[in-house]
C-alpha positions in Angstrom: 6.1 -28.6 39.4 7.5 -27.2 36.0 6.5 -24.3 33.8 7.9 -22.9 30.6 6.5 -19.9 28.8 7.7 -18.1 25.8 6.0 -15.0 23.5 7.3 -14.1 20.6 6.2 -10.8 18.7 6.8 -10.5 14.8 7.0 -7.1 13.3 6.0 -6.7 9.7 8.0 -4.5 8.0 6.8 -1.2 6.1 7.4 -1.0 2.7 9.5 1.8 1.4 7.0 4.3 -0.3 9.9 6.8 -1.4 8.9 5.8 -5.0 9.6 7.9 -8.0 6.8 8.4 -10.5 7.5 10.1 -14.3 4.9 10.3 -17.2 6.4 9.6 -20.2 3.8 10.5 -22.4 1.0 12.8 -21.0 -1.4 15.3 -22.8 -3.2 17.5 -20.2 -6.0 18.6 -22.6 -7.8 16.3 -25.1 -10.8 16.7 -27.5 -13.8 14.8 -27.1 -13.1 11.6 -28.8 -9.3 11.9 -29.0 -7.6 8.7 -28.3 -4.5 9.1 -26.3 -2.1 6.5 -24.5 -0.3 7.4 -21.3 2.6 5.8 -19.7 4.0 6.3 -16.2 7.1 4.7 -15.0 7.5 4.0 -11.2 11.1 3.7 -9.8 12.7 2.8 -6.7 15.2 5.4 -4.9 18.0 3.4 -6.5 16.7 3.5 -10.0 15.3 0.0 -10.6 11.8 -0.5 -11.8 9.2 -0.7 -8.8 7.4 -4.0 -7.9 4.3 -1.7 -7.4 0.3 -1.5 -8.3 -1.4 1.8 -9.3 -4.9 3.0 -9.3 -5.7 5.6 -11.7 -8.9 7.5 -12.4 -10.0 10.3 -14.8 -12.7 12.5 -15.3 -13.8 15.2 -17.4 -13.0 18.6 -15.7 -15.7 20.7 -17.5 -18.2 18.4 -15.5 -17.2 20.8 -12.6 -18.9 23.8 -13.9 -22.1 21.2 -13.3 -21.1 20.0 -9.9 -17.6 19.9 -8.4 -16.0 16.6 -8.0 -14.2 15.9 -4.4 -11.7 12.9 -4.3 -10.3 11.5 -1.2 -7.9 8.7 -1.2 -6.3 7.6 1.9 -3.8 4.5 1.4 -3.6 2.7 4.6 -0.9 0.3 4.8 -1.9 -2.3 7.7 0.4 -3.9 10.2 -0.3 -7.2 11.1 1.3 -8.1 14.0 1.0 -11.9 14.4 2.0 -13.1 17.8 3.2 -16.8 18.9 2.7 -17.7 22.3 4.0 -21.3 23.5 3.5 -22.5 27.2 4.1 -26.0 29.0 2.9 -26.9 32.2 3.6 -29.7 34.6 2.7 -29.6 38.2 3.5 -33.2 39.2 0.4 -33.3 41.5 1.6 -30.3 43.7 -1.3 -28.1 43.0 
């Protein structure tokens, strides 16, 4: 009989994480109730605007006197490796 088999592994390309970030407006000290706007520019290594997402957090550092905050962020880039498996079998009654 005949038997054909083929297996293909596809690898997801890892994103280029070499981005540059620049605060266009930033104040490190604010007064209570004071309004402020911050603007962060994220660019690729080539200097073009990056197609990116950002997660930001703010907290009042004076609260650390009461209870210190410890923020741990772990950004994981999972790689899903799809696999394609194809087979064909024909025994022709020989088995």
